[in-house]
C-alpha positions as CSV (number, residue, x, y, z in Angstrom):
1,M,-5.0,13.6,8.6
2,T,-1.9,13.8,6.6
3,D,-1.9,14.8,3.0
4,Q,-3.1,11.8,1.0
5,T,-2.9,11.4,-2.8
6,V,-6.2,9.8,-4.0
7,G,-5.1,9.4,-7.6
8,E,-3.5,11.0,-10.6
9,V,-3.9,11.4,-14.4
10,Q,-1.0,11.9,-16.7
11,K,-0.9,14.9,-19.0
12,R,1.4,15.7,-21.9
13,G,4.8,17.4,-21.4
14,G,5.7,15.8,-18.1
15,E,2.7,17.1,-16.1
16,V,0.4,15.1,-14.0
17,I,-3.0,16.1,-12.4
18,K,-3.2,14.9,-8.8
19,V,-6.3,14.6,-6.6
20,C,-5.3,14.9,-2.9
21,R,-7.0,15.1,0.5
22,K,-5.4,17.7,2.7
23,Q,-5.9,19.6,5.9
24,Y,-5.2,23.3,6.3
25,R,-5.7,25.1,9.6
26,G,-7.9,22.3,10.8
27,H,-10.1,22.3,7.6
28,D,-10.5,19.2,5.4
29,L,-9.9,20.0,1.7
30,V,-9.8,18.3,-1.6
31,D,-7.1,19.6,-4.0
32,V,-7.0,19.0,-7.7
33,R,-3.8,20.4,-9.0
34,V,-1.3,20.1,-11.9
35,Y,2.2,19.0,-10.9
36,I,5.4,19.0,-12.9
37,A,6.7,15.4,-12.7
38,G,10.1,15.2,-11.1
39,G,10.3,19.0,-10.8
40,A,11.0,19.2,-7.1
41,E,14.5,19.5,-5.7
42,D,14.3,16.0,-4.2
43,G,13.1,14.5,-7.6
44,G,9.5,14.4,-6.5
45,D,6.6,16.2,-8.2
46,Q,6.4,20.0,-8.0
47,P,2.9,21.5,-7.5
48,T,1.9,24.4,-9.8
49,R,-0.6,27.2,-9.3
50,K,-2.9,25.5,-11.8
51,G,-5.6,23.8,-9.7
52,L,-8.6,24.1,-7.4
53,C,-8.7,23.4,-3.7
54,C,-12.1,23.4,-2.0
55,S,-13.9,21.9,1.0
56,P,-15.6,18.6,0.4
57,E,-19.0,20.3,0.7
58,R,-18.1,22.7,-2.1
59,W,-16.9,19.9,-4.3
60,R,-20.2,18.1,-3.8
61,R,-21.9,21.2,-5.2
62,L,-19.4,21.5,-8.1
63,L,-19.4,17.9,-9.3
64,P,-23.0,17.8,-10.7
65,L,-22.1,20.9,-12.7
66,V,-19.0,19.2,-14.2
67,E,-21.1,16.1,-14.9
68,Q,-23.7,18.3,-16.7
69,A,-20.9,19.9,-18.8
70,L,-19.6,16.5,-19.8
71,E,-23.1,15.3,-20.9
72,E,-23.4,18.4,-23.1
73,T,-20.2,17.6,-25.0
């Protein structure tokens, strides 16, 4: 699998949050990361260190916790 952007959400200040499917050393991963729009040398988006990259199994355990936090707000 090649890296695949699933979707993105605009933030303020020229940043965007991207959800991507990736492979690293033969492992499937889901990466949710902040990018600087147009920050790369080629004019593309530049990834930052702000983000979380986990296996699909770990995301399946995390998502119910995020949903619970959203219900409590």
